[in-house]
VOLUM-460123 format. One record per residue (C-alpha): x, y, z. Coordinates in steps of 0.001 Angstrom, whole numbers, plus 500000, padded with zeros to 6 digits. Example, Ala and Ser with C-alpha at 12.3 -4.5 7.8 and 13.67 -1.06 7.14 Angstrom:
BEGIN
512300495500507800/513670498940507140/
***
This chain:
BEGIN
173394882495537339/175679884062534716/178170881194534411/175325878890533447/175028880853530186/178602880022529098/177251877626526450/176226880715524410/179890881552523706/181113878004523305/183491877783520346/183430881568519792/186562883698520135/185622887045521714/187885890047521104/187857893409522866/186281895107519833/183537892504519483/179936893267520366/180035890097522472/182758891431524809/180200892722527315/178374889385527227/181687887638527846/182334889936530838/178945889134532329/179328885374531846/182872885206533247/182722887847535986/178988888596536434/178443886418539510/181225888229541401/180091891754540428/177762893930542451/174242894453541164/175106898032540158/178085896833538106/175906894190536429/173305896820535626/175913899139534087/177198896381531780/173645895547530671/173096899240529914/176262899272527774/174908896277525840/171546898028525306/173352901109524011/175653899161521657/172865897010520199/170459899918519705/173125902048517954/173997899344515425/172118899984512184/174081897710509822/172205894410510234/174530891668508968/174160887878509443/176866888067512135/175002890831513962/171747888800513810/173492885886515551/174871888249518206/171393889731518790/169926886241519203/172568885377521786/171923888590523711/168150887994523578/168483884381524744/170947885384527474/168621888131528757/165612885802528803/167511883081530668/168865885466533305/165460887133533661/163849883776534473/166455883135537169/166348886634538685/162733887618538071/162498890075541003/166042891462540772/166965895079540073/168268894037536659/164851892773535472/163814896096533931/167070896472531954/166955892817530832/163421893318529502/164610896465527703/167439894450526097/165028891706524976/162726894309523400/165630895933521522/166870892533520276/163379891659519034/163038895080517375/166276894445515460/165126890941514432/161748892305513276/163613894032510446/164855890666509153/163430887292508170/164490885913511570/161775887682513566/160407884421515049/163783882934516026/164108884607519418/160523883794520364/160968880160519363/164206879818521301/162809881482524434/159561879516524127/161459876206524278/163242877356527426/159972878532528980/158129875276528230/160873873360530016/160635875763532948/156835875344533187/157263871580533147/159759871830536025/157361874051537938/154538871600537320/156610868671538598/157520870677541678/153874871557542400/152719867937541975/155398866898544425/154527869454547135/150772868873546748/151143865191547589/153626865373550438/153566866487554072/156023869224555004/157188870817558244/157160874564558819/160733875205557644/160152873310554402/156813875080553900/158510878483554071/160893877460551287/157988876070549267/156048879326549665/159036881330548400/159406878972545453/155704879275544550/155922883080544659/158874882814542273/156798880570539952/153993883143539885/156467885929539122/157863883979536149/154396884331534607/153598887860535818/156889889484534758/157308887604531486/153882888852530410/155103892472530605/156981892506527281/155995891576523742/158064888405523270/157157887154526744/153468887918526216/153411885854523018/155162882970524784/152613883118527605/149725883068525122/151105880005523329/151496878181526662/148355879483528367/146763876071528880/149879874746530639/150041877896532779/146382877505533806/147103873908534843/150102875125536814/147912877685538600/145346875008539385/148112873004541075/148992876124543098/145334876372544168/145422872683545143/148420873406547369/146652876427548875/143522874323549449/145409872372552101/146155875604553981/143455878149553214/140245876524552054/139483874553555188/136302873629557043/135183877018558312/132485875815560689/135005875480563548/136727878839563047/136697880799566338/138898883758565449/139171884735561784/141748887446562459/144161885100564251/143794882527561491/144475885142558810/147693886131560595/148790882498560782/148147882047557071/149559885392555909/152229883850553671/149741881572551928/147401884546551569/150183886452549800/150527883553547345/146766883602546759/146768887357546152/149685887174543690/148036884244541886/144769886137541500/146532889293540263/148339887258537624/145131885503536555/143343888837536127/146124889985533779/146029886694531843/142238886880531452/142206890488530279/145164890273527879/143982887029526289/140267887726526553/139333887111522920/141123883760522750/139782882476526062/136256883751525451/135843882097522031/137124878737523194/135291878827526527/132047879754524783/132469876916522298/132971874458525189/130081875743527293/127614876354524451/128632873212522533/129601875242519451/132056873754516984/135245875791517049/138818874855516176/141225877421517684/144699878121516386/145977877881519955/144013875885522528/144105877873525773/141371876283527923/139211873182528286/136205872214530356/138218870768533226/140414873882533488/137318876128533325/135473874359536149/138578874004538301/139492877671538023/135879878758538591/135714876544541672/138778878114543251/137677881625542281/134353881153544082/135964879554547130/138492882392547387/135685884936547043/133393883483549689/135920882040552151/135748883720555554/139501883869555906/140233885464552523/141527888998552897/139561891788551245/141940892203548323/141714888477547523/137917888677547620/138032891732545380/140209889971542773/138476886597542917/135008888120542424/136349889886539354/137752886618537956/134505884760538709/132340887207536776/134779887303533853/134515883490533659/130732883365533955/130247886025531259/132279884053528708/128965882491527597/128013884348524406/124255884175524999/123450886973527507/120348885136528770/122352881990529550/125128884035531115/122638885923533299/120884882687534265/124050880980535508/125263884079537338/121966884037539199/121946880261539684/125441880169541106/125613883428543024/122051884603543689/119787881512543653/117174883294545803/116408885668542933/115352882802540629/111968881132540436/111694877394540049/111807877531536235/114942876379534469/115272878128531159/118331879020529096/120296876034530402/123458874622528871/124446870996529234/128105871760529958/127202874411532545/124778872042534243/127571869531534619/129857872247535978/127085873308538367/126814869732539710/130602869642540120/130594872985541987/127612872001544136/129772869684546200/132488872234547003/132398875927546029/128619876438546305/128751875372549945/130753878548550658/128180880651548784/125266879112550692/127089879679553986/127595883318553042/123916883758552071/122801882352555427/124598885092557353/122010887427558871/124214890487558511/123910891283554806/126774893768554940/129925891893553996/132830892627551729/132290889657549420/128764890729548476/129683894290547526/132847893086545743/130724890721543662/128339893571542819/131264895724541702/132637892848539624/129234892328538020/128971895974537013/132566896252535803/133136892923534061/129739891861532683/128308892913529345/125390895299529521/123287892764527589/123846890229530385/122985892744533078/119755893822531355/118234890354530927/114856890507532760/114533888478535956/111150887141536972/111921886855540656/109828885733543602/109769889240545023/108860891123541815/106266889186539897/106553889646536126/108344892900536607/110313893373533374/112331896169534938/113949893804537433/117357892806536056/120864892176537340/121556895839536563/118695897001538776/119707894487541459/123246895900541408/121816899404541767/119659898394544746/122544896612546465/124939899480545789/122483901992547256/122007899755550290/125751899510550946/126287903219550355/123598904009552910/124503901483555582/128221900701555319/130362901808558233/133678900117557453/135865902317555239/137043899513552911/133434898458552264/132357902059551664/135154902554549136/134082899511547109/130420900559547379/131143904023545992/133371902534543325/130449900256542371/128149903276542135/130651905064539889/130972901980537656/127168901632537491/126748905248536345/129578904845533813/127889901706532444/124619903595532059/126436906465530295/128113904007527910/124691902674526896/123549906146525826/126794906669523912/126586903363521998/125882903364518283/122663901715517227/122865898633515008/122011898778511320/119480895919511073/116005895821512637/116874893242515338/119833895278516545/117738898455516556/115007896727518561/117592895369521000/119161898819521389/115754900395521888/114955897963524706/118334898702526362/117758902465526156/114271902120527576/115516900081530529/118432902424531191/116056905373530976/113956903859533766/117040903310535930/118323906880535493/115225908845536390/115381912153538255/114639910402541540/117554908017541118/119910910848540117/118793912901543110/119503909901545313/123019909746543919/123441913448544645/122319912914548221/124933910185548693/127528912609547384/126432915389549758/126366913049552740/129810911508552183/132069914148550625/133281915340554026/134267911811555133/137647911912556952/138990909091554737/140585910766551715/139934907804549404/136197907973550086/136210911695549310/137995910993546008/135481908257545118/132573910609545867/134079913300543620/134501910690540870/130801909754541249/129787913392540812/131903913706537654/130398910599536004/126896911594537153/127227914969535429/128366913166532299/125375910790532522/122970913750532784/124572915299529710/124608912178527475/121073911246528467/119749914700527547/121702914569524263/120315911125523448/116748912257524142/117374915552522288/115706917324525161/117519919924527313/114795919900530001/116283916909531853/119763918463531819/118554921911532919/116323920520535672/119025918234537067/121768920871536980/119420923358538647/118624920767541345/122340920146541939/123076923858542278/120030924309544460/121199921613546874/124787922875546961/123958926568547357/121465925845550121/124262924314552208/125678926472554988/128301928974553835/130771927424556280/130232923884554974/133300922556553124/131123920243551033/129581923287549343/132895924522547946/134489921132547307/131625919996545074/131106923398543427/134742923143542262/133667920080540245/130218921228539080/131169924753537920/133824923606535367/131239921216533912/128373923696533614/130293926963533238/130194929982535542/127212931703533932/124722929150535206/126107929424538721/125988933242538635/122418933199537321/121370931316540468/123571933204542958/125123936400541503/126986937323544712/128632933911545201/132158935370544969/131542938017547651/129860935507549971/132696933005549487/135387935596550258/133629936536553495/133925932907554628/137712933328554768/137362934794558245/137403931123559368/140881929586559160/139778925996558478/137811927097555402/140624929057553742/142143926416551458/138926924844550159/137236928233549531/140225929770547746/140562926628545618/136933927105544510/137415930840543843/140589930055541877/138701927551539692/135811930003539288/138035932954538326/140120930799535966/136979929759534096/135710933342533954/138853934745532311/139513931757530024/139913932906526403/139051936500527363/140811939666526205/142721941877528658/139897944417528746/137287941716529412/139471940199532132/139856943596533806/136105944140533666/135440940732535284/137858941500538122/136383944938538731/132838943573538719/133202940487540912/136481940583542842/137908944086543353/135523945315546065/135277942134548216/139044941624547894/139924945167548978/137248945151551682/138855942020553111/142425943354552824/141422946457554833/139073944604557204/139355944963560965/139262941137561186/142917940097561343/142229936459560358/140270937540557283/143092939858556209/145664937096556661/143713934430554746/142804936761551876/146420937839551556/148048934401551867/145517932238550014/143076934269547911/145442936876546519/147976934151545722/145543932068543688/144160935104541836/147690936214540915/148514932719539629/145521932964537297/146240936542536179/149302938652537016/147431941862536241/145421941379539436/148344943008541283/148123946358539512/144325946325539588/144309945639543336/146861948382544044/144896950884541957/141697949985543794/143360950339547203/144791953738546248/141332955009545298/139373957356547577/137282954456548848/140229952883550686/143195955298550939/141939956798554210/141230953462555874/143211952616559007/144463949350557451/145191950925554078/149000950824554396/148908947293555756/146818946181552758/149174947832550269/152255946223551823/150621942810552101/149571942925548437/153059943870547284/154674941211549468/152409938456548126/152853939604544530/156633939605544886/156550935919545881/153995934787543289/154829936745540141/158306937996541038/159332941572541683/159940942736538149/158761946248539105/160385946149542477/163654947833541695/162500949691538607/161716953329539246/158761954064536991/159019957780537586/160756960104540036/159873959308543630/157868956203542741/158629952481542831/157030949130543665/154305949232541041/153920953002541145/153769953433544933/154991956805546192/158232957001548140/156370959200550637/153970956317551267/156804954088552425/158243956886554545/154806957183556098/154926953442556863/158232953940558723/156462956308561149/153411954120561819/152598952886565310/152272949347563997/155628947568564076/154371945061561504/153745947819558954/157180949302559633/159102946067559206/157012944971556188/157833948250554456/161526947764555251/161316944184553958/159940945408550629/163046947517550161/165499944801551160/164064941619549636/164550940906545963/164484937580544129/167262938841541826/170293938611544092/172629940398541646/170339943346540871/171853946697541848/169675948558544396/168285951820543076/168990955259544486/165526955403545991/166021952080547747/169337953240549185/167722956430550450/164800954583552011/167158952127553754/168985955015555429/165749956775556304/164450953680558088/167345953086560493/167304956273562655/163562955932563235/163523952254564178/166786951389565954/165412952100569410/162702949420569404/162612947244572536/161106944193570775/163901941623570080/162053940019567136/161754943411565453/165487944073565789/166295940578564490/164179941208561398/165980944536560806/169337942736560915/168083939904558663/166717942300556028/169849944469556246/172021941409555564/169964940605552421/170103944210551209/173846944656551748/174552941277550115/172547942385547065/174447945688547006/177797943824547077/176615941496544295/175458944460542249/178826946206542669/180650942993541694/178529942648538566/179047946307537591/182807946061538233/183017942882536158/181234944651533265/183672947557533514/186667945220533326/185176943479530308/184808946825528568/188427947767529389/189699944518527872/187986945124524557/190277946126521700/187829948668520364/185774950726522807/182833952532521232/181116955650522555/178220953519523809/180591951315525776/182288954400527213/178956955820528333/178012952471529830/181295952321531732/180817955861533062/177295955038534167/178508951921535981/181286953884537687/178766956459538869/176747953632540412/179815952158542118/180994955551543429/177551956310544783/177406952900546458/180852953474548022/179806956860549361/176559955373550701/178416952544552457/180838954983554081/177895957034555328/176216953866556672/179441952870558458/179752956352559931/176148956175561116/176792952817562799/179914954116564582/177964957148565801/175245954821567125/177608953107569610/178599956097571687/179217955171575367/175821956319576673/173843954847573770/170829952712574573/171265948965574405/168872948662571423/170615951300569303/174070950074570227/173164946454569569/171800947168566066/174764949445565286/177272946749566269/175380944036564392/175317946196561255/179107946620561517/179407942836561817/177242942438558693/179394944954556794/182511942947557727/180872939622556765/179675940977553418/182435943393552358/185308942099554462/188140944035556083/191004943193553751/189398940756551283/185874940760549887/183597937821550695/182423936481547324/178798935318546935/178052931643546398/178020930721542721/180310933595541693/183224931985539844/186141934385539769/187890932299537097/185027932721534623/184734936461535222/186871939262533806/188214939996537321/191770938947538154/193736941106540572/191193943823541285/188256941763542459/186453944682544107/186723948402543282/187189949647546868/187682948638550502/185519949848553338/187554951644556035/186011949711558899/189054949180561150/190502952696561429/192043954373564477/188887956354565185/186639953334564758/188857951123566970/188633953575569873/184897954010569298/184469950229569587/186636950067572704/184568952864574255/181401950863573502/182661948107575789/181038950032578620/177534949357577239/176483947051580084/175166944046578109/176795940757577184/175432940669573619/176983944025572707/180346943017574209/180212939728572305/179571941684569087/182626943868569792/184748940771570405/183461939222567158/184398942382565225/187967942460566615/188403938708566104/187941939250562333/190829941711562095/194273940654560859/195923938724563683/199489939524562561/199017943296562643/198397945621565608/195178947562565707/195342951098564234/196111953633566993/197559951011569351/200902950441567662/203163952025570335/204334950396573582/203191953437575568/199610953131574285/199541949421575080/200846950034578604/198225952724579118/195398950371578121/196792947466580187/197054949742583241/193389950625582701/192491946927582453/194335946048585670/192758948942587553/189258947879586567/189656944148587206/189252944625590965/186368947062590573/183238946148592582/181103947206589597/180343944295587272/180106946668584312/183721947834584781/184999944381585602/183441942670582547/184536945473580238/188115945170581480/188148941419580888/186903941910577319/189482944606576597/192167942322578004/191114939568575559/191285941986572629/194729943286573630/196008939748574195/194943938648570720/195875941690568674/198808943287570558/200691941093572979/200968938131570612/202724940376568106/
***
């Protein structure tokens, strides 16, 4: 692939400093490199070319070579990982050339290459269309055809490629026709003998992929070159003299492409996506006729002949010839489809959607004098599309069909809205035409029709298919816009007010536990504003909050309340925001937080409070103040509500007040210390542990705990160490680990600041005071830790309960893990090299392994539980292995302990036996080895 581009450097000497060195590397070594290595080299080229600002003749030649190289490689490796970078390089090369007189050179060079490639593709397609192939050969052919399609699809994605495609559009259309001819042998077969469509589709899956890719590419070609194709196609069909600069289509191409579009749309074995794309292409082609009446006539004649009377008006000679040509092939598929008794099929609704999306409004509003509606001027393709869309929305069961039906409804409403938003023409004919359009659209968008749309929305919003729910929401959004633009056009607010009132009336009459109510209100309220909703139902917030007692409703209801509250406080002052909260939210929120219904309390705390805090952080203080008022401070769930509010706020808005003592004895947003002490004594274990969690948890891991927090931590332990619930004890240990880790981090930070101050050449009085203050903090923390250690040792006396002993031992383990025995355990992310600490990393060492503590731990071996003994073993295993334990340094003491171990090993009591074994392990590790 790369070696084939060696001609680009023929006769050129490439040095290491040359801009062509990377190109030389790719050409000589590229085929042996990995794709990642290739990509890196291409990125280097992009960087070097884009940085070069001095555009010399030599640089222009280099840019041309890079552009040509990229285009050639892109054509060979169209689906490779390098395609995106190659396109980027081509764009940069063209951008550089655009600044010179050589802006067309790259396009011309690449165009010549592309023309040759199209010719090769065309020869290949002619060959495969007129030969019989076995299955193995067919697989290779299918892969080759997919590559051919990609050479059009990908090349059209960048400016140079798009221009090349446009200049060769006629040849590309002929190439695509040859692809359809190949597919005709496989896909478009006699369908009268088909017994199982599903089996046949599976057998033809590869060909169906080719068809889908071909249709996708054609849609892009039609839309990007619409003006060129439309002018020339219209001149051919309407027999108008027109000489285009670039000829992109002729009559034969038009009728051939239209034939295959219609066959693909109405074939039984086409997959839904192919039908969807081919119907779109068909309508685009049929609406190329400039005269809306002629365009409408031939859409009806080809697709809906039953809607026409026997009269033949608005005919075109060229289209009549095309009709005769199609009558022998494509129209047979349409007639077969129309004969099916079941009117619900994917092709029909896809064609309706294509009509609405891709036809001009003038074409859709041409009156139809049909057999069923005699001389009814209101009957048009637009009204027919509306009727069919309503029918499919009402009766469709299949999800894919429903999705397209709702998409058609959305497109229909958007089309109607566009008509009201259009500017009227300046001359009398244009004004008359616009007036007729507005009158027709006005008839189609009456209150009855709008109410019917609303009913579809109400009936289908709760569909289990997410895509359908999204489509329904989109319909509601465009319907609200239609109501608005129509009322603005008519300069009459009555229609808008009546329709909005009807929508609210229908939604608010739904059951309070109906998700549809809240899902759709979340869309309607932002459009109309909250005042209109409150004027109809003033207590909507209170009623919605009460629904949170049902778990399945929590998310949808809180989403609605969040939208509602956000709109209420938008562009409001702090005082106005506070007033809104007090008026609508404070009472129902606090009532729910203190409710006897546990599920309501949980949902309000987890969902509602969270979304209110995200909208306005001041909700926290307002909620706390309301809960502390006389209305709630004597309620049985008062403490639980306070703690839950603080816990949620700490996660949503951070705990900026958490460790800041606002005044003596108060913290956590002004909550009294006595209140937390009261929580420690409550019968509810949840309240106790939540209060303890508030002290221990802090998002700022290096924030020094305050004196009040240290006091509260110590107050909690004696009252709660005897709990028999394992989960409760585990939470105590988990919170304690977080708190002690934060204390260590705080000490480290303070010590680091002290060392920085000491290293300064000039120490001011302020720095001295700061250092003294930090030392006071560290000394207090050291004293507190020693007291905590002493408390833990006292908690493991021989007759201590299992619960107290277990927590005491686990706390000692945590102290060792956090503060270490000989060396401190540094927190993750703390780089000692970047800090001011060198030798003295930590200001003190905790005296954990002392003689007294060692014997206290050995005595605790008699606590008759495996977990406590394992904790003791873990503690001793973390001591220094090369040193004897304090108090057991002498031979006599060791012999005494070993004698005790041997005497207890044969004891019939399991407690004595297990304790002796554990003591033996400790002595073996720490004494006998030494």
